[in-house]
C-alpha positions in Angstrom: -34.3 46.7 34.4 -30.6 47.0 34.4 -30.4 43.7 36.3 -32.4 42.0 33.6 -30.1 43.4 30.9 -27.1 42.3 32.8 -28.6 38.8 33.3 -29.3 38.6 29.6 -25.8 39.6 28.7 -24.4 37.1 31.3 -26.6 34.3 29.8 -25.4 35.1 26.2 -21.8 35.1 27.4 -22.3 31.7 29.1 -24.1 30.3 25.9 -21.2 31.6 23.8 -18.6 30.0 26.1 -20.5 26.7 26.1 -20.8 26.8 22.3 -17.0 27.4 22.1 -16.3 24.5 24.4 -18.6 22.2 22.4 -17.0 23.3 19.2 -13.5 22.8 20.7 -14.5 19.3 21.9 -16.1 18.4 18.5 -12.9 19.5 16.7 -10.7 17.5 19.1 -12.9 14.4 18.7 -12.8 14.8 14.9 -9.0 15.2 15.0 -8.7 12.1 17.2 -11.0 10.1 14.9 -9.0 11.2 11.9 -5.7 10.2 13.6 -7.2 6.8 14.5 -8.3 6.2 10.9 -5.0 7.3 9.5 -3.2 4.9 11.9 -5.5 2.1 10.9 -4.9 2.8 7.2 -1.1 2.8 7.8 -1.3 -0.5 9.7 -3.4 -2.1 6.9 -0.9 -0.8 4.3 2.0 -2.4 6.3 0.1 -5.7 6.4 -0.4 -5.6 2.6 3.2 -4.7 2.0 4.4 -7.5 4.3 2.0 -9.9 2.5 3.5 -8.9 -0.9 7.0 -9.3 0.4 6.3 -12.8 1.7 4.6 -13.7 -1.6 7.7 -12.5 -3.5 10.0 -14.5 -1.2 7.9 -17.6 -1.6 7.9 -17.3 -5.4 11.7 -16.7 -5.4 12.3 -19.8 -3.3 10.0 -21.9 -5.5 11.8 -21.0 -8.8 13.9 -23.6 -10.4 17.5 -22.7 -10.9 18.2 -20.8 -14.1 19.7 -23.1 -16.7 23.3 -22.5 -17.8 24.0 -20.8 -21.0 24.7 -23.4 -23.7 22.6 -26.1 -22.1 20.4 -28.0 -24.5 16.6 -27.4 -24.5 16.7 -23.8 -23.1 15.2 -20.6 -24.3 16.3 -17.0 -23.6 13.4 -14.7 -22.7 13.7 -10.9 -22.6 11.1 -9.0 -20.6 10.6 -5.4 -21.4 9.0 -3.4 -18.6 6.9 -0.2 -18.9 9.9 1.8 -17.7 11.9 0.5 -20.7 14.0 -1.7 -18.5 14.9 -5.1 -20.0 15.3 -8.3 -17.9 16.7 -11.4 -19.4 16.5 -15.0 -18.1 16.9 -18.5 -19.4 14.2 -21.1 -19.0 14.0 -24.8 -19.9 11.8 -25.4 -22.9 9.7 -27.7 -20.7 9.1 -25.0 -18.0 5.5 -23.9 -17.6 4.6 -20.3 -18.2 3.8 -19.9 -14.5 7.5 -20.0 -13.8 8.0 -16.9 -16.0 5.2 -15.2 -14.0 6.8 -16.3 -10.7 10.2 -15.0 -11.9 8.8 -11.6 -12.5 6.7 -11.6 -9.4 9.7 -12.5 -7.3 11.8 -9.6 -8.4 12.2 -7.0 -5.7 13.1 -4.3 -8.2 9.7 -4.7 -10.0 6.4 -3.6 -8.6 3.9 -3.8 -11.3 0.4 -4.6 -10.0 -1.0 -6.1 -13.1 0.7 -7.2 -16.3 0.4 -9.5 -19.3 3.1 -11.6 -21.0 3.0 -11.2 -24.8 
């Protein structure tokens, strides 16, 4: 009888140890999966940031030079940002509106995901 009780206790201890090992393994796997996902997210964010940076550089290079003050046929535009910051630039009257968008998009000190010109 005592041997049966001892065997039962032994079995329960083994089951408990096995369950603890399984739990530990599951926790480790979950942590590894979370770390893998976080690394993947960080890499994707780096790719997005690099893409934005290249787009800004491309737009900056494609901008026509700012006309000189006093030149004929120019307009002075003041952009007011949500932060209250004001940015001024001169454009030729014949410039397309896309140039104003490209000017704002090319600024490294501005990171506004969506905006309208009014």
